[in-house]
Rosetta silent file (secondary structure, phi, psi, omega in degrees, C-alpha in Angstrom):
SEQUENCE: MNRRLLTALMPLAAITLAPLAPSAAAAQAVPAAKPLPVGTCINMGNTLEPPTEGAWGGKPASKADFARIKAAGFDTVRIPVRWHNKSSDKPPYTVDPDWMARVQQIVDWALAEDLNVILNSHHFDPIHDDPLATAAWHGGVWKQIAERFNGYPEDTLWFELENEPHKNFNHTNLLATLAPALAEVRKLHPTRAVIIGGENWSGIKSLETLPLPDDRNIHPTFHYYDPFAYTHQGAEWTKPDMPPVGRSFPTAEDRAQLERDVAAIRAYIARTGKTPFMGEVGAYDAHIPLADRVTYHRMITEAFAPTGIGVCVWAYANTFPFYDADKRRWLPGMRGALGLKEQD
SCORE:     score description
SCORE:     0.000 S_00000001
   1 L     0.000  138.061 -177.247  121.808   80.567   -1.591 S_00000001
   2 L  -118.837  145.715  179.784  120.261   79.326   -4.818 S_00000001
   3 L   -92.376   -0.259 -175.652  121.356   79.905   -8.458 S_00000001
   4 L  -134.517   47.016 -169.357  117.889   79.345   -9.821 S_00000001
   5 L   -68.504  120.634 -176.026  115.937   81.526   -7.420 S_00000001
   6 L   -72.421  138.146  177.965  112.271   81.636   -8.667 S_00000001
   7 H   -62.382  -14.779  177.867  110.880   85.011   -9.207 S_00000001
   8 H   -65.074  -15.276  177.560  107.834   83.922   -7.220 S_00000001
   9 H   -67.650  -34.142 -176.404  109.996   84.731   -4.160 S_00000001
  10 H   -45.140  -44.023  174.294  109.875   88.342   -4.941 S_00000001
  11 H   -61.705  -25.708  178.696  106.437   88.976   -3.512 S_00000001
  12 H   -58.776  -23.387  178.954  107.416   87.575   -0.251 S_00000001
  13 H   -61.654  -21.385 -179.348  109.383   90.611    0.433 S_00000001
  14 H  -105.388    9.964  177.562  106.133   92.440    0.877 S_00000001
  15 L   -99.055  139.090 -178.475  104.517   89.784    2.970 S_00000001
  16 L  -122.451  158.564  170.448  104.763   89.854    6.708 S_00000001
  17 L   -90.011  121.867 -174.349  104.287   87.294    9.437 S_00000001
  18 L   -77.636  126.540 -179.520  101.564   88.941   11.448 S_00000001
  19 L   -72.186  146.009 -179.571  102.670   89.240   15.024 S_00000001
  20 L   -73.239  146.427  172.900  100.369   87.972   17.661 S_00000001
  21 L   -59.334  144.629 -179.233   98.486   90.446   19.869 S_00000001
  22 H   -46.321  -42.118 -179.309  100.073   90.563   23.413 S_00000001
  23 H   -66.834  -41.219  177.330   97.074   88.743   24.842 S_00000001
  24 H   -69.159  -39.640  178.665   97.162   85.934   22.235 S_00000001
  25 H   -56.875  -44.170  178.115  100.914   85.643   22.610 S_00000001
  26 H   -61.393  -38.670 -178.209  100.547   85.186   26.321 S_00000001
  27 H   -69.019  -34.024 -175.386   97.833   82.616   25.898 S_00000001
  28 H   -99.292   -4.050 -174.902   99.813   80.595   23.375 S_00000001
  29 L   -65.881  137.880 -179.230  103.312   80.959   24.835 S_00000001
  30 L  -121.109  161.617  177.177  105.122   77.689   25.601 S_00000001
  31 L   -56.172  139.373 -176.401  108.327   76.972   27.535 S_00000001
  32 L   -80.050  134.980  175.086  111.323   77.988   25.623 S_00000001
  33 L   -83.540  153.840 -174.883  113.688   75.419   24.307 S_00000001
  34 L   -69.866  123.136 -175.853  117.442   76.024   24.490 S_00000001
  35 L   -71.090  154.027  177.320  118.376   77.826   21.231 S_00000001
  36 L   -69.518  123.429 -173.441  121.138   76.472   18.905 S_00000001
  37 L   -81.237   67.125 -177.062  124.194   78.652   19.828 S_00000001
  38 L   -71.475  -38.881 -176.890  124.858   79.769   16.196 S_00000001
  39 L    61.590 -137.146  174.187  126.033   83.239   17.249 S_00000001
  40 E   -94.366  124.561 -162.287  127.729   85.116   14.308 S_00000001
  41 E  -136.221  147.041  175.453  127.979   82.758   11.358 S_00000001
  42 E  -133.455  133.983  173.479  129.219   82.831    7.832 S_00000001
  43 E   -74.287  137.112  167.770  128.406   80.592    4.854 S_00000001
  44 L   -82.688   67.497 -171.722  131.048   78.992    2.747 S_00000001
  45 L   -70.010  148.316  179.300  129.146   79.994   -0.320 S_00000001
  46 L    54.172   43.286  178.001  130.118   78.815   -3.797 S_00000001
  47 L  -114.027  -76.951  178.980  132.361   76.179   -2.365 S_00000001
  48 E  -101.246   -9.781 -177.167  130.846   72.744   -2.065 S_00000001
  49 L   -93.764  -16.396  170.270  127.465   73.493   -3.356 S_00000001
  50 L   -68.847  175.316 -177.761  128.121   74.203   -7.053 S_00000001
  51 L   -59.346  -38.929  171.282  128.295   71.324   -9.432 S_00000001
  52 L  -129.800  155.125 -174.227  132.071   71.167   -8.771 S_00000001
  53 L   -57.961  129.415  177.081  133.993   72.519   -5.892 S_00000001
  54 L    77.670   12.588  178.453  134.795   76.308   -6.365 S_00000001
  55 L   -78.229 -176.295 -178.057  132.666   76.709   -9.532 S_00000001
  56 L    54.288   39.160  172.831  130.440   79.715  -10.087 S_00000001
  57 L    86.403   -1.852 -178.586  133.476   81.933   -9.447 S_00000001
  58 L   -85.080 -174.940 -177.086  134.408   80.523   -6.092 S_00000001
  59 L  -132.282  152.322  170.750  137.652   78.865   -5.040 S_00000001
  60 L   -59.812  146.328  177.091  138.320   75.418   -3.223 S_00000001
  61 L   -72.384  151.145  179.585  138.474   75.801    0.517 S_00000001
  62 L  -130.914  155.243  179.341  141.778   75.765    2.322 S_00000001
  63 H   -53.561  -37.987  177.758  142.623   75.128    6.015 S_00000001
  64 H   -58.911  -29.354  178.893  143.649   78.814    6.185 S_00000001
  65 H   -57.943  -40.569 -171.292  140.169   80.016    5.428 S_00000001
  66 H   -79.073  -25.576  173.851  138.865   78.656    8.690 S_00000001
  67 H   -70.619  -38.782  176.267  141.738   80.071   10.718 S_00000001
  68 H   -62.043  -46.781  177.803  140.918   83.405    9.126 S_00000001
  69 H   -60.075  -48.846  178.578  137.264   83.076    9.836 S_00000001
  70 H   -57.791  -43.698  179.739  137.925   82.201   13.551 S_00000001
  71 H   -64.583  -29.560  179.881  140.372   85.119   13.902 S_00000001
  72 H   -71.911  -23.408  174.548  137.713   87.465   12.513 S_00000001
  73 L   117.137    2.228 -175.901  135.449   86.593   15.393 S_00000001
  74 L   -75.477  139.677  176.075  132.873   84.272   13.778 S_00000001
  75 L   -84.130  -30.867 -169.790  131.375   81.522   15.928 S_00000001
  76 E  -145.087  142.299  169.905  130.010   79.223   13.230 S_00000001
  77 E  -115.701  136.489  174.650  130.428   78.242    9.678 S_00000001
  78 E  -102.035  129.055 -178.352  127.621   76.901    7.579 S_00000001
  79 E  -113.966   96.508  173.299  129.026   74.495    4.878 S_00000001
  80 L   -72.389  132.635 -175.616  126.509   74.002    1.955 S_00000001
  81 E  -131.427  126.898  177.579  127.153   70.689    0.160 S_00000001
  82 L   -89.475  125.889 -177.341  125.747   69.386   -3.189 S_00000001
  83 L  -115.855  -28.817 -168.816  125.234   65.608   -2.755 S_00000001
  84 H   -60.152  -38.816 -174.443  122.754   64.539   -5.568 S_00000001
  85 H   -91.477    7.188  174.878  125.363   64.691   -8.335 S_00000001
  86 H  -108.766    9.459 -172.378  127.951   62.880   -6.037 S_00000001
  87 E  -144.536  152.855  176.027  125.773   59.903   -5.326 S_00000001
  88 L   -75.103  148.789  176.523  123.910   57.124   -7.130 S_00000001
  89 L   -90.861    8.069  179.397  120.217   57.403   -7.404 S_00000001
  90 L  -120.334  145.820 -176.301  119.837   53.667   -6.864 S_00000001
  91 L   -58.397  148.760    1.996  120.203   51.845   -3.587 S_00000001
  92 L   -84.977   22.466  175.287  122.347   51.842   -1.621 S_00000001
  93 L    66.977   32.344 -169.987  122.781   55.360   -2.958 S_00000001
  94 L   -54.724  124.749  177.084  126.561   55.276   -2.680 S_00000001
  95 E   -85.210  139.928  169.101  128.259   58.704   -2.307 S_00000001
  96 L   -47.124  121.089 -176.344  131.533   59.207   -4.125 S_00000001
  97 H   -62.461  -35.344  175.393  134.159   58.317   -1.545 S_00000001
  98 H   -62.635  -34.878 -177.069  136.451   61.119   -2.636 S_00000001
  99 H   -73.791  -40.572  176.371  133.749   63.632   -2.263 S_00000001
 100 H   -62.538  -39.232  172.900  132.819   62.306    1.197 S_00000001
 101 H   -63.056  -38.118 -178.357  136.462   62.498    2.178 S_00000001
 102 H   -72.507  -38.769 -179.052  136.854   66.055    0.929 S_00000001
 103 H   -65.616  -44.391 -177.466  133.704   67.154    2.903 S_00000001
 104 H   -59.568  -41.883 -178.831  135.017   65.387    6.044 S_00000001
 105 H   -60.049  -42.358  179.748  138.365   67.176    5.508 S_00000001
 106 H   -74.098  -29.812  177.470  136.718   70.587    5.401 S_00000001
 107 H   -70.731  -42.988  178.865  134.518   69.912    8.376 S_00000001
 108 H   -61.681  -39.545  172.313  137.579   68.792   10.303 S_00000001
 109 H   -57.382  -43.342 -179.604  139.433   72.022    9.403 S_00000001
 110 H   -64.399  -49.668 -176.903  136.573   74.035   10.727 S_00000001
 111 H   -64.393  -35.013 -177.176  136.152   72.106   13.902 S_00000001
 112 H   -66.861  -22.802  175.253  139.935   72.250   14.545 S_00000001
 113 L   -89.194   11.957  176.196  139.657   76.086   14.711 S_00000001
 114 L    63.542   40.643  171.491  136.996   75.700   17.430 S_00000001
 115 L  -108.475  142.974  165.513  134.181   76.839   15.084 S_00000001
 116 E   -65.355  148.093 -178.800  130.691   75.374   15.135 S_00000001
 117 E  -124.074  125.356  163.894  129.782   73.634   11.885 S_00000001
 118 E  -101.479  109.399 -179.917  126.414   73.449   10.117 S_00000001
 119 E  -104.309  131.341 -176.526  126.721   70.729    7.486 S_00000001
 120 E  -131.153  171.748  165.158  123.867   70.594    5.054 S_00000001
 121 L   -99.883  124.865 -168.418  122.431   69.196    1.980 S_00000001
 122 L  -129.598  137.238  179.498  122.220   71.943   -0.665 S_00000001
 123 L    54.403   42.350  179.419  120.840   71.815   -4.194 S_00000001
 124 L   -85.155   75.915 -162.132  119.695   68.271   -3.996 S_00000001
 125 H   -53.535  -34.586 -177.479  117.727   69.200   -7.190 S_00000001
 126 H   -68.464  -25.583 -176.124  115.396   66.131   -7.756 S_00000001
 127 H   -66.567  -23.168 -179.511  113.868   66.532   -4.298 S_00000001
 128 H   -76.004  -30.631  179.823  112.368   69.906   -5.304 S_00000001
 129 H   -81.054  -46.391 -174.198  110.751   68.282   -8.402 S_00000001
 130 L  -141.413   76.802 -172.716  109.478   65.028   -6.930 S_00000001
 131 H   -52.787  -61.954 -172.233  109.939   65.200   -3.213 S_00000001
 132 H   -66.495  -32.631  175.314  108.441   61.899   -2.015 S_00000001
 133 H   -68.490  -21.275 -179.851  110.008   59.931   -4.923 S_00000001
 134 H   -97.390  -12.720 -170.349  113.433   61.314   -3.989 S_00000001
 135 H   -60.938  -35.635 -179.354  113.051   60.841   -0.253 S_00000001
 136 H   -74.166  -34.919  173.400  114.678   57.406   -0.076 S_00000001
 137 H   -60.954  -50.306 -178.210  117.728   58.551   -2.146 S_00000001
 138 H   -59.232  -45.860 -178.729  118.026   61.634    0.075 S_00000001
 139 H   -69.738  -32.707  175.180  117.722   59.459    3.219 S_00000001
 140 H   -64.864  -38.402  172.253  120.330   57.010    1.811 S_00000001
 141 H   -62.879  -45.788  178.718  122.800   59.838    1.441 S_00000001
 142 H   -65.510  -25.276  172.464  122.125   61.079    4.962 S_00000001
 143 H   -57.815  -50.560 -179.740  122.714   57.531    6.137 S_00000001
 144 H   -64.427  -40.618  177.238  126.274   57.749    4.811 S_00000001
 145 H   -64.550  -45.176  171.204  126.782   61.165    6.115 S_00000001
 146 H   -52.429  -45.316 -176.894  125.598   60.069    9.642 S_00000001
 147 H   -65.003  -42.092 -173.119  127.984   57.077    9.519 S_00000001
 148 H   -67.725  -31.561 -171.478  130.934   59.225    8.421 S_00000001
 149 L  -107.121   18.773  172.813  130.491   61.842   11.288 S_00000001
 150 L   -60.667  127.619 -178.684  129.494   59.260   13.966 S_00000001
 151 L    97.588  -14.312 -173.943  131.407   60.137   17.173 S_00000001
 152 L   -73.467  155.150 -170.777  131.924   63.777   16.198 S_00000001
 153 L   -64.118  135.225 -176.237  131.146   66.273   19.056 S_00000001
 154 L   -78.923  -28.735 -175.442  127.412   67.034   19.260 S_00000001
 155 L   -81.034   -9.678 -178.261  127.809   70.490   20.695 S_00000001
 156 L  -124.570  -11.918  178.594  129.767   71.796   17.605 S_00000001
 157 E  -122.198  123.729 -174.299  128.585   69.845   14.624 S_00000001
 158 E  -122.240  144.332 -178.994  124.985   70.212   13.472 S_00000001
 159 E  -108.646  132.476  174.703  123.105   68.688   10.488 S_00000001
 160 E  -112.304  114.286 -170.138  120.714   70.643    8.191 S_00000001
 161 L   -59.517  -40.657 -177.201  118.670   68.183    6.238 S_00000001
 162 L  -162.634  132.618 -177.462  117.893   70.167    3.142 S_00000001
 163 L   -85.749  136.852  163.029  118.412   73.845    2.026 S_00000001
 164 L    49.342   67.665  172.362  115.487   75.940    0.897 S_00000001
 165 L   -60.861  143.037 -175.229  112.571   73.667   -0.001 S_00000001
 166 L  -157.137  177.240  177.816  110.754   75.009   -3.031 S_00000001
 167 L    61.522 -116.728  176.752  108.736   74.177   -6.096 S_00000001
 168 L   -77.479  -16.674 -176.974  106.943   70.850   -5.299 S_00000001
 169 L   -86.539   97.812 -170.619  108.739   70.512   -2.073 S_00000001
 170 L  -144.277 -168.158 -169.435  106.491   72.290    0.437 S_00000001
 171 L   -69.579  -18.471  178.050  104.765   72.084    3.809 S_00000001
 172 L   -70.351  -25.761 -176.801  102.280   69.484    2.561 S_00000001
 173 L  -128.326    5.805 -172.131  105.051   66.871    2.090 S_00000001
 174 H   -59.742  -49.728 -176.758  108.004   68.328    4.038 S_00000001
 175 H   -71.930  -35.410  174.973  107.981   65.973    6.950 S_00000001
 176 H   -69.080  -31.529 -177.388  107.292   62.856    4.890 S_00000001
 177 H   -76.862  -34.727 -177.487  109.966   63.769    2.468 S_00000001
 178 H   -89.675  -13.816  179.586  112.574   64.394    5.182 S_00000001
 179 H   -47.063  -48.066  178.047  111.452   61.429    7.330 S_00000001
 180 H   -58.752  -43.513  176.007  113.944   58.935    5.810 S_00000001
 181 H   -59.384  -43.796 -179.582  116.869   61.290    6.309 S_00000001
 182 H   -66.523  -41.090 -176.259  115.897   62.115    9.908 S_00000001
 183 H   -64.257  -39.776  173.795  115.411   58.457   10.711 S_00000001
 184 H   -61.687  -41.547  179.954  118.933   57.683    9.464 S_00000001
 185 H   -66.748  -44.947 -178.958  120.479   60.444   11.293 S_00000001
 186 H   -68.211  -15.894  176.323  118.679   59.530   14.559 S_00000001
 187 H   -63.984  -44.221 -175.898  119.953   55.882   14.437 S_00000001
 188 H  -102.509  -17.422 -175.107  123.528   57.077   15.171 S_00000001
 189 L  -129.529   63.525 -169.315  122.735   60.649   16.391 S_00000001
 190 L   -63.069  -19.805 -175.837  119.761   60.521   18.654 S_00000001
 191 L  -127.090   10.982  176.523  120.370   63.952   20.246 S_00000001
 192 L   -67.054  149.583  178.536  122.428   65.809   17.662 S_00000001
 193 L   -72.184  129.538  177.425  120.960   69.160   16.555 S_00000001
 194 E  -122.659  137.958 -173.962  119.146   68.726   13.269 S_00000001
 195 E  -112.503  139.627  179.025  117.959   71.906   11.421 S_00000001
 196 E  -133.385  127.201  167.642  114.842   72.194    9.214 S_00000001
 197 E  -111.896  168.714 -168.441  113.658   75.090    7.131 S_00000001
 198 L  -101.835 -169.346 -169.951  110.336   75.637    5.424 S_00000001
 199 L   -72.843  175.366  177.242  108.855   75.987    2.032 S_00000001
 200 L    58.502   46.975  179.203  109.217   78.911   -0.549 S_00000001
 201 L    61.521   26.493  176.130  112.971   78.937   -0.130 S_00000001
 202 L    62.304   23.643  176.430  112.737   79.126    3.748 S_00000001
 203 L   -56.820  168.554 -176.434  111.674   82.778    3.633 S_00000001
 204 H   -57.628  -36.560  177.184  110.485   84.312    6.875 S_00000001
 205 H   -55.669  -32.661 -175.281  106.913   83.766    5.909 S_00000001
 206 H   -63.357  -26.290  178.210  107.419   79.991    6.016 S_00000001
 207 H   -64.082  -17.789 -179.762  107.681   79.961    9.838 S_00000001
 208 H   -63.893  -36.354 -173.736  103.995   80.793   10.117 S_00000001
 209 L  -128.264   21.709 -176.364  103.059   77.149    9.051 S_00000001
 210 L   -65.494  111.137  176.140  106.467   75.330    9.326 S_00000001
 211 L   -87.705  138.932 -175.382  105.718   71.788   10.565 S_00000001
 212 L  -124.630  142.000  167.867  108.456   70.243   12.814 S_00000001
 213 L   -55.582  154.191  174.740  108.828   66.715   14.131 S_00000001
 214 L   -80.411   82.124 -170.652  108.188   66.108   17.841 S_00000001
 215 L  -149.986  118.330 -170.381  111.862   66.137   18.564 S_00000001
 216 L   -74.083  -14.423 -179.793  113.347   68.582   21.136 S_00000001
 217 L   -99.790   17.675  175.262  116.610   68.640   19.167 S_00000001
 218 E   -92.110  132.689  179.488  115.037   69.893   15.956 S_00000001
 219 E  -127.247  129.842  177.487  115.788   73.579   15.310 S_00000001
 220 E   -74.095  152.574  173.928  114.014   75.876   12.828 S_00000001
 221 E  -138.664  155.189  177.450  115.769   78.157   10.299 S_00000001
 222 E  -141.927  159.594 -179.767  114.697   80.792    7.926 S_00000001
 223 E  -116.206  150.878 -174.876  116.542   82.806    5.220 S_00000001
 224 E  -136.117  103.744  177.274  116.263   86.611    4.866 S_00000001
 225 L  -124.871   40.834 -176.428  116.906   88.340    1.593 S_00000001
 226 L   -97.491  139.852  -12.655  114.371   91.110    2.145 S_00000001
 227 L   -71.519  131.307 -172.337  113.637   93.307    0.286 S_00000001
 228 H   -63.193  -35.393  173.749  114.346   90.949   -2.535 S_00000001
 229 H   -58.280  -21.247  177.986  114.125   93.733   -5.018 S_00000001
 230 H   -90.962  -62.146 -168.579  117.089   95.344   -3.296 S_00000001
 231 H   -64.309  -27.455 -175.092  119.211   92.367   -2.318 S_00000001
 232 L  -116.420   23.048  178.418  118.989   90.588   -5.768 S_00000001
 233 L   -59.269  135.885  177.648  118.993   93.625   -8.081 S_00000001
 234 L    61.653   19.911  179.004  120.750   92.741  -11.312 S_00000001
 235 L   -82.746  112.564 -171.973  121.261   89.108  -10.232 S_00000001
 236 H   -58.068  -36.448 -173.022  121.501   87.217  -13.647 S_00000001
 237 H   -69.846   -7.455  178.400  120.128   83.909  -12.142 S_00000001
 238 H   -94.968    3.151  178.046  116.776   85.476  -11.469 S_00000001
 239 L   -57.740  156.541    5.851  116.010   86.076  -15.056 S_00000001
 240 L   -84.998    0.781 -179.235  113.561   86.584  -16.814 S_00000001
 241 L  -113.280   56.063  177.747  112.170   88.712  -14.036 S_00000001
 242 L   -63.113  130.267  176.158  115.498   90.034  -12.690 S_00000001
 243 L   -61.886  133.328 -177.020  115.031   92.919  -10.221 S_00000001
 244 L   -66.419  151.665 -179.759  116.219   96.087  -11.930 S_00000001
 245 L   -80.309  142.680 -178.043  119.354   97.781  -10.777 S_00000001
 246 L   124.836  -11.943 -174.607  118.946  101.084   -8.796 S_00000001
 247 L   -66.849  127.868 -179.236  116.692  100.032   -5.954 S_00000001
 248 L   -97.029  166.386  179.219  117.840  101.820   -2.821 S_00000001
 249 L  -154.169  132.640   10.548  117.674  100.828    0.827 S_00000001
 250 L  -103.444  144.847  165.426  116.133  101.567    3.308 S_00000001
 251 L   -88.567  176.031 -178.825  112.993  103.247    2.294 S_00000001
 252 H   -62.956  -39.568  179.976  110.261  104.100    4.903 S_00000001
 253 H   -66.939  -35.199  178.123  108.465  100.831    3.998 S_00000001
 254 H   -63.150  -37.240 -179.363  111.637   98.855    4.326 S_00000001
 255 H   -67.173  -44.698 -179.324  112.065  100.180    7.894 S_00000001
 256 H   -64.517  -39.316  177.124  108.447   99.273    8.673 S_00000001
 257 H   -62.914  -39.359 -179.149  108.704   95.871    7.176 S_00000001
 258 H   -65.109  -39.613  176.805  111.778   95.094    9.166 S_00000001
 259 H   -63.551  -33.714  179.201  110.054   96.033   12.397 S_00000001
 260 H   -72.801  -36.133  178.293  107.185   93.743   11.453 S_00000001
 261 H   -71.145  -29.180  175.808  109.530   90.878   10.644 S_00000001
 262 H   -71.736  -34.647  177.245  111.382   91.214   13.952 S_00000001
 263 H   -61.504  -40.261 -178.468  107.948   91.233   15.682 S_00000001
 264 H   -64.299  -41.181 -178.263  107.093   88.011   13.732 S_00000001
 265 H   -61.924  -47.528 -179.848  110.241   86.295   15.085 S_00000001
 266 H   -57.873  -44.648  177.136  109.275   87.263   18.622 S_00000001
 267 H   -59.574  -43.422  179.838  105.755   85.867   18.046 S_00000001
 268 H   -60.990  -42.736  175.115  107.194   82.607   16.696 S_00000001
 269 H   -61.072  -48.614  175.777  109.286   82.169   19.680 S_00000001
 270 H   -55.620  -41.465 -173.626  106.422   82.876   22.010 S_00000001
 271 H   -71.729  -49.352 -169.743  104.091   80.470   20.079 S_00000001
 272 H  -103.517  -25.850 -172.944  106.478   77.508   19.712 S_00000001
 273 L    80.624    7.226  175.881  109.105   77.925   22.321 S_00000001
 274 L  -107.345  138.772  178.975  111.756   77.451   19.632 S_00000001
 275 L   -99.875  113.701  178.472  114.288   80.099   18.599 S_00000001
 276 L   -76.383  173.643  168.985  114.923   79.966   14.824 S_00000001
 277 E  -129.063  159.893  179.823  118.198   81.249   13.308 S_00000001
 278 E   -93.153  100.083 -172.146  118.717   83.185   10.154 S_00000001
 279 E   -72.629  -23.016 -178.535  120.589   80.696    7.953 S_00000001
 280 E  -154.007  134.680  174.498  121.305   83.052    5.099 S_00000001
 281 E  -151.687  137.227  177.234  121.291   86.896    4.706 S_00000001
 282 L   176.765  174.029  178.806  122.966   89.152    2.197 S_00000001
 283 L  -136.220  131.276 -170.818  122.937   91.649   -0.609 S_00000001
 284 L   -64.526  128.472 -176.260  124.367   90.987   -4.051 S_00000001
 285 L   -81.195   -6.404 -172.639  127.616   92.938   -4.545 S_00000001
 286 L   -65.877  -41.844 -171.930  127.672   93.341   -8.355 S_00000001
 287 L  -120.797    0.688  175.380  125.349   96.423   -8.235 S_00000001
 288 L  -114.700  120.552  179.900  125.253   97.477   -4.662 S_00000001
 289 L   -58.853  149.208 -178.975  128.132   99.658   -3.389 S_00000001
 290 H   -48.414  -48.095 -174.276  130.172   98.343   -0.456 S_00000001
 291 H   -62.546  -36.412  176.337  129.007  101.131    1.815 S_00000001
 292 H   -67.484  -39.168  176.773  125.405  100.290    1.058 S_00000001
 293 H   -65.376  -41.869  175.589  125.937   96.575    1.787 S_00000001
 294 H   -56.351  -53.979  177.275  127.468   97.650    5.176 S_00000001
 295 H   -52.977  -39.187  179.663  124.382   99.580    5.901 S_00000001
 296 H   -63.074  -52.393 -172.283  122.087   96.732    5.016 S_00000001
 297 H   -67.210  -36.596  177.720  123.853   94.200    7.162 S_00000001
 298 H   -61.809  -44.369 -177.096  124.119   96.649   10.117 S_00000001
 299 H   -64.014  -40.093 -179.327  120.456   97.381   10.014 S_00000001
 300 H   -66.908  -54.849  177.878  119.499   93.702    9.743 S_00000001
 301 H   -49.602  -50.502  179.593  121.928   92.728   12.523 S_00000001
 302 H   -64.242  -38.559 -179.088  120.791   95.439   14.862 S_00000001
 303 H   -74.604  -31.700 -179.661  117.126   94.910   14.332 S_00000001
 304 H   -90.807  -10.702 -171.459  117.186   91.191   14.953 S_00000001
 305 H   -59.692  -41.321  178.337  119.730   91.200   17.770 S_00000001
 306 H   -60.216  -20.177  177.269  117.203   91.679   20.564 S_00000001
 307 H   -74.700  -16.225 -178.054  115.391   88.451   19.576 S_00000001
 308 L    79.334    7.353 -176.828  118.516   86.492   20.389 S_00000001
 309 L   -81.945  147.838  173.798  118.612   84.666   17.087 S_00000001
 310 L   -80.099  161.213 -175.710  121.868   83.638   15.399 S_00000001
 311 E  -137.111  121.978  171.007  122.730   85.011   11.917 S_00000001
 312 E  -106.438  109.210 -172.711  124.602   83.340    9.124 S_00000001
 313 E   -81.168  147.149  170.748  125.628   85.858    6.495 S_00000001
 314 L  -109.367  117.798    9.712  126.060   84.914    2.838 S_00000001
 315 L  -151.671  176.089 -175.719  128.895   84.535    2.018 S_00000001
 316 L   -59.558  -73.977 -170.917  132.530   84.185    2.916 S_00000001
 317 L  -130.336   11.196 -179.469  134.452   84.990   -0.305 S_00000001
 318 L  -155.406  132.926  179.529  132.243   84.779   -3.391 S_00000001
 319 L    57.278  104.780 -176.506  128.910   86.227   -4.465 S_00000001
 320 L    70.546   38.352 -172.704  127.678   88.595   -1.646 S_00000001
 321 L   -67.088  160.419  171.746  131.303   88.382   -0.147 S_00000001
 322 L  -114.875  -24.896 -175.417  132.750   89.493    3.118 S_00000001
 323 E  -120.328  130.834  177.901  136.281   88.560    2.284 S_00000001
 324 E   -95.640  109.201 -179.239  138.158   89.560   -0.960 S_00000001
 325 L   -69.058  -30.986 -178.359  140.161   86.480   -1.821 S_00000001
 326 L   -71.828  -47.406  177.463  142.142   88.250   -4.563 S_00000001
 327 L   -80.081  -11.398  178.761  143.290   91.136   -2.299 S_00000001
 328 L    54.777   54.806  177.511  143.427   88.838    0.707 S_00000001
 329 E  -150.667  148.570  169.456  141.579   91.228    2.968 S_00000001
 330 E   -69.394  139.641  178.236  138.221   91.512    4.699 S_00000001
 331 L   -64.306  125.882 -175.492  135.967   94.033    2.959 S_00000001
 332 L   -52.727  135.841  171.159  136.104   97.276    5.078 S_00000001
 333 L    84.304  -18.612 -170.813  133.087   97.709    7.298 S_00000001
 334 H   -73.250  -38.852  177.814  131.433   94.384    6.668 S_00000001
 335 H   -67.040  -40.695 -179.883  132.629   92.685    9.936 S_00000001
 336 H   -58.225  -36.432  179.287  131.837   95.856   11.898 S_00000001
 337 H   -59.821  -26.139  179.667  128.284   95.650   10.515 S_00000001
 338 L   -93.920    1.154  179.120  127.845   92.292   12.344 S_00000001
 339 L    89.363    8.066  174.587  129.285   93.703   15.533 S_00000001
 340 L   -88.951  157.572  178.857  132.696   92.182   15.019 S_00000001
 341 L   -71.044  150.404 -177.135  135.978   93.986   15.328 S_00000001
 342 L   -98.768   46.070 -179.024  137.453   95.459   12.179 S_00000001
 343 L   -75.288  165.769 -177.559  140.973   94.187   12.799 S_00000001
 344 L   -76.095    0.000    0.000  143.276   93.332    9.892 S_00000001
């Protein structure tokens, strides 16, 4: 999730990934790679990715959070982390040791609850302005992350190199920009799952042209906030072109678009042999009633379920929340919308 979401994303809600015709799909189909077993996943939003932990209305993470998430039936947690303001931009790009220790503590808490963990770099702001000039710094940070988590289980801890490439960080320079980070990871983690998302905030459209390294343990991801005019209505951080409040869901076109997007995922899997996962999906709670958010998540979950992709909802307890931290309860209906039990 980004706090400075460019309004240029809004038209993407109306753009589809054109599904291949059956004959073309059959001609281009390649053997399927083993999907990353993301399952049902939740983002620890507004926790470690703001400028300071728990800013933007969030709260610091606790060990109890991960016990609660596991008990609710989730398989995976995605832990977004801001690194650029916790590291030097000069070699050797030293990460604040207290910050690294805190990130490790949170990862350890999640793993101790038998949750899969997606650890990422989130809001590494300079990389979106000047990707290639920032690549060495970004890679130097990942060198330290790779060292800190050396020896951790490969089947439950996965690395996502950078969240939502956008602005000047696009498919023309994506692989070159991420090359230093991937090289540092592969020195110590030659077969650990590494996740890469595409340009334009990793919207579903980005999968059409997403370049990936020749590495069987690279896994593609995309984010789904469609229709953007619905999911981000009244979201202050999208000003000056903030979607107006009052947009309903689903319209007839919303239903048709969702069908096309599901077809696009099927076509991507057939064409590449790789199964992507949905790294973020959600609807802003400030102006959308809870019952409508439940409907949105149920429709998205049920529509994409036949494709076999994992889904990471945004977010646990702040901004698009599933859990009410003040009332200490899961929001009614939200877990059920994902196919989880609605136990207390």
